[in-house]
C-alpha positions as MATLAB code, in Angstrom:
seq = 'XXXXXXXXXXXXXXXXXXXXXXXXXXXXXXXXXXXXXXXXXXXXXXXXXXXXXXXXXXXXXXXXXXXXXXXXXXXXXXXXXXXXXXXXXXXXXXXXXXXXXXXXXXXXXXXXXXXXXXXXXXXXXXXXXXXXXXXXXXXXXXXXXXXXXXXXXXXXXXXXXXXXXXXXXXXXXXXXXXXXXXXXXXXXXXXXXXXXXXXXXXXXXXXXXXXXXXXXXXXXXXXXXXXXXXXXXXXXXXXXXXXX';
ca = [
      23.175   10.867   10.677;
      23.855    8.861    7.449;
      22.680   10.456    4.436;
      21.900    8.482    1.324;
      22.537   10.156   -2.023;
      19.753    8.255   -3.608;
      16.058    9.348   -3.027;
      14.254    7.119   -0.414;
      10.969    4.978   -0.952;
       9.020    3.661    2.011;
       6.971    0.399    1.334;
       4.495   -0.171    3.950;
       2.910   -3.453    3.705;
       5.790   -5.203    2.333;
       4.538   -8.961    1.350;
       5.306  -11.104   -1.568;
       2.840  -10.084   -3.650;
       2.230   -6.305   -4.562;
       4.641   -4.774   -1.786;
       7.493   -6.568   -3.352;
       6.714   -5.492   -6.781;
       6.313   -1.924   -5.926;
       9.538   -2.286   -4.022;
      11.426   -3.702   -7.262;
       9.622   -1.201   -9.596;
      10.715    2.010   -7.721;
      14.188    0.444   -6.807;
      14.620    0.132  -10.821;
      13.951    4.034  -10.741;
      16.991    4.644   -8.360;
      15.408    4.869   -5.198;
      16.702    3.195   -1.878;
      13.687    1.154   -0.458;
      12.845    0.794    3.051;
      10.503   -2.057    3.506;
       8.069   -2.118    6.542;
       5.816   -4.950    7.822;
       4.519   -6.411   10.898;
       7.042   -9.404   10.907;
      10.707   -9.873   10.243;
      10.197  -13.445    9.019;
      10.696  -12.858    5.336;
      12.723   -9.608    5.525;
      16.092  -11.224    4.768;
      14.661  -12.776    1.570;
      13.222   -9.369    0.471;
      16.433   -7.593    1.021;
      18.328  -10.181   -0.782;
      15.869  -10.309   -3.722;
      16.248   -6.592   -4.112;
      20.058   -6.732   -3.702;
      20.243   -9.327   -6.469;
      18.433   -6.674   -8.855;
      20.948   -3.958   -7.734;
      18.550   -2.283   -5.489;
      19.602   -0.911   -2.044;
      17.251   -1.881    0.686;
      16.371   -2.338    4.106;
      13.641   -3.718    6.255;
      11.842   -2.445    9.500;
       9.148   -4.197   11.664;
       6.164   -2.076   12.464;
       2.423   -2.639   12.712;
       0.846    0.593   11.171;
      -1.738    0.327   13.948;
       0.772    0.977   16.478;
       0.805    4.708   16.102;
       4.008    5.297   18.073;
       5.814    2.692   16.536;
       5.318    3.496   12.962;
       5.998    7.134   13.761;
       9.416    6.280   15.193;
       9.893    3.850   12.472;
       9.389    6.572    9.831;
      11.382    9.180   11.828;
      14.397    6.558   11.926;
      14.280    6.012    8.044;
      14.068    9.840    7.395;
      17.004   10.595    9.686;
      18.982    7.874    8.205;
      18.443    8.709    4.577;
      17.850   12.558    4.767;
      14.179   12.469    4.103;
      11.496   10.123    2.583;
      10.800   11.033   -1.082;
       8.097    8.382   -1.893;
       5.532    6.624    0.474;
       3.531    3.523   -0.890;
       0.821    2.738    1.610;
      -0.611   -0.942    1.115;
      -0.910   -2.950    4.248;
      -3.362   -5.763    4.653;
      -4.205   -8.572    6.876;
      -4.695  -12.282    6.315;
      -7.041  -13.520    8.995;
      -8.905  -16.668    7.785;
     -11.330  -16.063   10.540;
     -11.999  -12.642    9.667;
     -15.030  -12.026    7.417;
     -16.601   -8.988    6.130;
     -20.134   -8.277    7.301;
     -22.637   -7.990    4.760;
     -24.182   -4.299    4.505;
     -27.368   -5.227    5.770;
     -26.135   -6.491    8.968;
     -23.041   -4.055    9.785;
     -23.205   -1.959   13.022;
     -20.857    0.876   13.957;
     -18.558   -1.548   15.795;
     -17.913   -3.444   12.211;
     -17.008   -0.233   10.622;
     -14.526    0.821   13.139;
     -12.813   -2.565   12.784;
     -12.478   -2.047    9.092;
     -11.280    1.497    9.462;
      -8.410    0.429   11.484;
      -6.438    0.087    8.180;
      -7.648    3.581    7.128;
      -6.539    5.750   10.157;
      -2.720    4.886   10.143;
      -2.849    6.016    6.415;
      -3.699    9.562    7.680;
      -0.984    9.373   10.392;
       1.815    8.338    8.122;
       0.873   10.912    5.627;
       1.019   13.560    8.499;
       4.527   12.440    9.461;
       5.941   12.453    5.945;
       4.164   15.173    4.124;
       5.449   18.330    5.520;
       9.003   17.425    4.519;
       7.734   16.620    0.984;
       6.064   20.105    0.730;
       9.112   21.674    2.069;
      11.091   20.232   -0.591;
       8.538   20.729   -3.217;
       8.327   17.095   -4.561;
       7.393   13.722   -3.433;
       4.875   10.985   -3.907;
       2.067    9.402   -1.897;
       0.725    6.113   -3.289;
      -2.092    4.156   -1.845;
      -3.343    0.536   -2.497;
      -5.905   -1.514   -0.817;
      -8.894    0.360   -1.883;
     -11.057   -2.584   -3.222;
     -13.249   -2.385   -6.263;
     -16.212   -1.980   -3.746;
     -15.138    1.390   -3.240;
     -16.832    2.539   -6.553;
     -18.875   -0.575   -7.402;
     -21.757   -1.514   -4.994;
     -20.845   -4.951   -3.434;
     -23.219   -5.663   -0.444;
     -21.500   -8.797    0.732;
     -18.200   -6.667    1.447;
     -20.361   -4.372    3.747;
     -17.969   -2.821    6.143;
     -14.907   -3.317    3.721;
     -16.541   -1.286    1.275;
     -16.864    1.515    3.699;
     -13.230    1.556    4.409;
     -11.970    1.065    0.820;
     -14.172    4.164   -0.088;
     -12.814    6.175    2.703;
      -9.249    5.413    1.821;
      -9.918    5.902   -2.003;
     -11.663    9.294   -1.106;
      -8.536   10.200    1.059;
      -6.165    9.747   -1.776;
      -8.213   11.586   -4.208;
      -8.864   14.508   -1.997;
      -5.137   14.560   -1.232;
      -4.420   14.704   -4.700;
      -6.446   17.697   -5.428;
      -5.124   19.535   -2.418;
      -1.519   18.889   -3.320;
      -1.903   19.955   -7.077;
       0.034   23.093   -6.876;
       2.632   21.952   -4.224;
       4.807   19.404   -6.061;
       3.749   16.368   -4.262;
       1.701   13.501   -6.008;
      -0.971   11.612   -4.329;
      -2.572    8.788   -6.309;
      -4.385    5.613   -5.688;
      -4.979    1.985   -6.879;
      -8.414    0.439   -6.758;
      -8.274   -3.131   -7.079;
     -10.710   -5.757   -7.850;
      -9.239   -9.433   -7.616;
      -6.742  -11.456   -6.094;
      -3.037  -10.331   -6.340;
      -1.048  -13.062   -7.649;
       1.858  -14.281   -5.247;
       0.252  -12.462   -2.407;
      -0.518  -14.276    0.979;
      -4.393  -13.846    0.530;
      -3.833  -15.237   -3.152;
      -1.986  -18.226   -1.606;
      -4.412  -18.976    1.025;
      -7.340  -18.729   -1.331;
      -5.640  -21.028   -3.701;
      -4.856  -23.489   -1.069;
      -8.586  -23.805   -0.078;
     -10.441  -24.476   -3.378;
     -13.191  -26.307   -1.871;
     -14.069  -23.114    0.127;
     -13.234  -20.258   -2.597;
     -13.303  -22.153   -5.953;
     -11.066  -21.390   -8.878;
      -8.827  -18.270   -7.811;
      -7.342  -18.025  -11.243;
     -10.151  -16.293  -12.613;
      -9.872  -13.368  -10.414;
      -6.224  -13.066  -10.291;
      -4.013   -9.827  -10.920;
      -0.331   -9.626  -11.753;
       1.288   -7.476   -9.103;
       4.196   -6.452  -11.598;
       1.656   -4.770  -13.718;
      -0.106   -2.993  -10.792;
       3.253   -1.919   -9.623;
       4.124   -0.456  -13.000;
       0.749    1.258  -13.151;
       1.388    2.776   -9.518;
       4.794    4.227  -10.924;
       3.207    5.627  -14.283;
       0.712    7.435  -12.085;
       3.383    9.204  -10.227;
       5.716    9.717  -13.407;
       2.873   11.003  -15.766;
       0.892   12.710  -13.187;
      -2.132   12.938  -15.508;
      -4.528   11.232  -13.371;
      -5.020   10.465   -9.668;
      -6.167    6.902   -9.895;
      -6.071    3.469  -11.900;
      -8.528    0.863  -11.419;
      -7.628   -2.805  -11.974;
     -10.638   -5.421  -12.075;
     -10.384   -9.072  -12.739;
     -14.168   -9.284  -13.000;
     -14.712   -7.714  -16.558;
];
């Protein structure tokens, strides 16, 4: 087993927007970064970008919805580095053919589809949290909770329910871990995140989505807020909204 003398952060949902901003932000704090995403197509560029910033990084391919694969990936990272000190959970999907079902038309199948991104959060936490509790320190940071988790947005329907579930899970973890040295916090985000795949897709289809610039958010600012949540530990959540 090779053990790094540095702390290790796992970024689940490594993409060109918020995922990489989080990777750079925690890397500047001295963490070795393990990137996890569903495809290795952009991994070489991601690792090179981090290396140019003086950040030790590696990349792994795993879909969080593949329970056995994500578990094995986390085991491999923990074995290589002697543990996982910070976990960022922010996977997302870009599927132009997938649309939220308005709240007045959803059924339980729609909800189960939306929740397929929430259940893995519970699985990855169950995998890494015991080690954090044993060491008496660590961080669990969540993103992907849309603003619809706190503001009623009927058109988002089933996505609003899954966002609320992920947000509540993070907030309840925060309360449950209050005296155990492990921090849990969540980013609730309303708006398109610049440089991300969804932002790029929307910008390339103005006839369908209009001007995306009015609802864009800077991923570097969000990543910095995520780090401040953990560093300051004075609140469990920060909300970003591009809608005023």
